[in-house]
N, C-alpha and C positions, 0 to 999 in steps of 0.2 A: 429451436433456441433462438431467442431474441436477437435482431440484426444489431441492435446497439451493444451486444455483449461479444461481437466479432469485430476484429479489425487486423488486416494484413495477415500475419503468420499465425495469429492466436485467437483463442475462443476464451471468454471468461464464464466460469460456471460457479454454482454455488457449492459450498463445502458438503461432503458426504461422510456418513458415519464410516466408511471405508479409508477415509482420509486420515485417521487418527494416528496411524503409524508414522505417516508423513509428516504430519504436524508435530508430533513428538520429535522426530530428528530434527526439523527445522527451528522449531521454538526452543529447543535445547542446545542450539549452537551458540556457544560463547562468542564466536566470531562476530556475530551480528546482534548481541545484546546491546551494545552502546547505541546503535542506530533505531533500535526499537524500544529503548529505554526500559529494558529487562533486567532485574537484579537477581532474581531467582529462578531456578529450573521449574518446569511444569510436569505435573504427573499426568499420566493417562487417564486418570479418575477426572482430574480438572479439565483436561482437554476434552473428555467425553461430554462434561457438563456445558462446556462451552460449544460443543457442537449441537447439543440440544438448543441452547440459547441461540445459535446463529441462524435457526430455521425461523425465528420471530422476525416481524417486520422492522425494517430501519427506522420507522417513526416511533417504534418502541424502544429499541435498543441503542438507537442514535449511532450505530455503526454497521458495516457491511464489509465482510471478507469474501472475496472471491479467488478462486484457483485459476491460474494462468496456465492453459494446456497450448502446447505447440502443435504443429501441423500433424504429427503423429497421434495426436491428443494424450500425449504423456504431460503430467503436472510437472511444470518448470518452477513455479513459485506462486506468489500471492500478491494481490493489490488490495489496498485497504481504503474505505472511507470510515473516517472517525469525526468525533466532535461535530456529527451530523446536526445543522441548524436549520429546519425548514422555514422558519419565519424569516430569518436573515438569508436564506437561500445560499449557504455555503457549507462546505465540509472539508477536513484535513484529509491527505492522502499519503498513502505510504505505500511502496513496492518492494517486493524481493524476489530476486531471482537467486535460487539457493545455490545450486551447483555451479562453480566458476567456470566450468565447460560450456554452459548454456549463456553466459554472459556475453555482451557485445553481438548478439545475433538479432537485434531488433524486437525481442520479446517485451522487454520493459517499457519501450516507448510505444509499442502497439498495444499494450495493456492500458498505459495512461490515456491514449487516445480513446480506446474503446471505453474506458470509464469517464472520460470527459463527455462522449456522446451520449452514454447512459445518463449521468448526472443532468446535463441539459435536457435532452429529450424525455426523459422517463420521470426523473425528480423534480425536474423544474429548477435546478440550480443555477445561480448567477455566477459563482466562483469558486474554484477550488484552491487550496493552499498546501504548502509543503514547508517544513521546517528541517534544515539541512546544515550539519556543523560545517564550518568554513574550511576544514580539511577533507572533506568529502567530495573530492574533485571529480568523481565519476557521476555522483548523482547530481552536483551541481550543473555538470554537461547536460545530463540526462533531462533534466527538467527544464533547463534553458532551451534545448533542442525542441522539447514539447510545448514550448509557448508560455512558459511560467517566466514572470518578471521578478526580478529582486526587488522588493519593497521595503527592506529594513535590516538591520543588524542588531540581534540580542547579544549584548556583552557578557562575557562569563557566565553563559546561560546553563552549559551542561559540565557537570562535574565529572571528571575521569580519573582513574589512577593516576595518570600522568599530569593532572591538573586541569585548569578550566579552559573550555572551548567556547567560542562565540558561535552563534546559531544564525544563520540567514532565513529570513521569512520569504518564501517566494510565492506569489499569487499568479492565478490563471483566471482571467475573465472570459466566461463561456459565452460564445455568440452563435 
């Protein structure tokens, strides 16, 4: 496996067809829909098609999802690059540690560092960014700890069932 896809306690790996049940469980968890901007559940058929598409090159699909594996090689979450812009050398980042018992163990910060290394050394990106609602204190702390800097606030950006939320734009310049 590529060294850039390992860091600390984790290894990042591509999606496999055998991940369909895991993706079905994770993608259909209503608790994370707000942060993933999901509005409807995913069928296994749609996820199977997504798995086929995920084998395509990031330059074609403009996105990449990798599974985060812990020291025991168990899948604990995913990390994503999206809105990949090779000309502007940037991409958006998202991370999910699904099981609450797996959170606060360093998996997400290790995954973000591995993804930053891969983005710089393999993809040649200059920067990564993340969009986080102002009430998501865990993600704000995580991305801050990982070297992302707050660069702006988008007012009333995310509509929720309880009203509008502001969203913070975080950027990390890769060096």
